[in-house]
N, C-alpha and C positions, 0 to 999 in steps of 0.2 A: 059193373058190366064194362067190358072193354070191347070197342068196335073199331073196325077200320073205317076209312073215310067213305067207302062205298056203302056203308050201312050194315055190313055183315057182323053179327054179334059173336063175341067170344067170351066164355065164362071166365071170371076172375076167381081162381081157386085160392082164396085167402090173400093176405097181403104179400106173401112171398112172390106171387105172380107179378104184382105191381112192382116189387123191388127189382125184378128181373126183366121188366118190360123192354129195356134198352138192349137186352141180349137175347130175347126170346125169338127163335127162328120161326115160330108158328104164327107170329103176328104179321098179317099182310099189311101192305103199305100203299099210300097214295102214289100215283104215278109221277107226281111232281118231285123233282130232285130234292133230296135232303142233304146235299153236300155243303161245301163252303158257301156261306151266305154271301150274296153280292156277285156271284159268278154266273148266275142264271137269271136273265132279265125277266123270264116268265115265272119266277118262283112265286108261290102263294105268299101274299103279304103276311099271313098269319105265321108262316114258317120264319120269315125274315124277322118279324117282331119278336117271336119267341127266342130266337138265337141271340138277339141283342140284349136279352135279359141277363146274360152271364158272360164271363170271359171266353174268348174264342178258343182258348186251349181246351175247354170242355164242351162248348156248345157246337163246335163244328162237326163232332161225331155223335152228338146226343140224339135221342129219339125226340121228335116233336109231336105233342099230342094236345088236343083241345080238351079242357076239363069242364064238365058240366057242374051245375050247382050241387049235385049229390056226390061229386068226386069221381064219377065215371069218366073214362078217357076214350077219346077217339083219335087214333094214330093218324097223323098227317104225313110224317116222314120217319122211317125207321132208322135208328142209329146203330152204332157198334160199341158204344161204351155204356156205362151204367147210369148215365145222367138222362133225365127227362125234362124237357123245356116246354112250357105252355104259353100261348100267346096272350091269354087273358082277354079282358074286354075293358079298354080304357074309358068307355062310356058308363061303366058301372063301378060303384064304390066297392073296394075290397076284392077286385078281380084283376090284379096286376099281371103282367108278363113275369114269368119266373123260371128258374132252372134249379132242379133238385137232385141230389144224390139219393140213394135208396133210403137212408135213415132220415133225411130231410123230407122225402116223399111220405114216409110213414107218419112222421110228425104232422105234416100238413093234412093228410087224409084223416087222421084222428081228430084234428081241429075242425075240419069241415063236417065230419060226421057227429060232432058234439060229444065225443067221448070224455069222461070225467078227467082223464089224464092221458098224455101221449104214451105210446108203447114202444117208441124207439129204444133200443138197447145200447146204443152208442151215440155220440154226438153226430148230428146231421148237418148238412150244408145246404143252404138255399140262397141263391142269388136273385136280387131284384134290382138290377142296375139301371132299369128304366124308371125307377121310382114306383110309388104306390099311393093308394088312398085307403083309409080304413076308418072305423068308427071310434075306436078307443085304444089308448096306450096301456090301459090297466085291466080291461075285461075282454078276453078273447071271444066271448059269446055276445057282445054288444052288437045289435043290428039296427039300432034306432038313433044313436047320437049323431050330431053333425059330423061331416067328413073331416078327417085330418090329412093334410098333404104330407107325404113322407118322401124325402129325397132318395137318390140312388143309394143302395145299401146291400149288405150281405148278412146272413144270419147263421149263428151256430146254435142249433136247436138242442140245447142241453141246459139243465137248471144252473143258474148262476145266482148266488146269494149276493145281492147288490151291496148291502151294508157291510158284510164280512169282507168283501173284496174292494171296497172303496169305489164302487161304480154308481153313476147317476141312474135315475129312473124316469127322467123327463125327456120328452122329445127334443132333439137338437139337430143342427145341420152339419156338425162335424163331431169327430170323436166316436164314442160308443155309449150305449146305455143298455140297461136291462129292461126289456119290454115285458109286460104282463107280470111284473115283479110280485112275488108272494103267492102266485097261482101255480098250479101244476104245469102250466104252459110257459113259464118264464124262460127267456132265452137271451143270448147276447146279440144285440143289434149293432152292427158296425157300419158307420156312414161311409159313403164313397165306394171306390173299387180297391181291392187289394193290390192292383197293378198301378195305382197312382204314384206319382213322385219319381225322382231320379233313382237310377240303380247304380250302386257302387260295387265293383267287382275287384277281385284280388289284382293288385298292380295299378289300380286307378289312383290318381292323385286326389285325395279328399279335399273338399272345399267346405269349410265350416261356416255355416250361415246362421247358426243358432245365436240368439241373444238372451241375456240374462238380466233380471232386474237389479238395480243398484241397491245396496244396503246402506 
């Protein structure tokens, strides 16, 4: 079920409606501005937090919606691109702020609803640049283990064979690893932001700072 922030309900006609939430002109909107974050001092803090979960290049025009435990969405600010950002609840384990494209949203909905395997038909993208907490690195259905802190990261929601591709499967603070390895929900977990580091453009003078071990 999809609702707007005033409580009016709208039926979700399958997952295709969720995929198009950011472009659906029939979804009504909270009166609070959903534009560039930081420009409106009266902006709902949930909207600000949700937009901080991803790079501004996608979040500034994304739809912001609050996600309930069953995956239902309440729109806080309607966007103009295909991305959906949620503020999460930083006082609860496993409910981080995040931004998802349609295939990432489908993967996340499938996980929340406990489906045996995800139904996304192409790789999805999910940003969690505010970090996260969760119960397990190996079992997506685990709801009882002690919390694991996870730093800022982004996710490519598509199966990656860790062993075949030389990728680790353990939690780390840099680099990447395959989370939920060996399960239908395995995906590539990349630490940090894709916008970190220096940019080198055509015509720039390269500065080599890499070091190599002596043999």
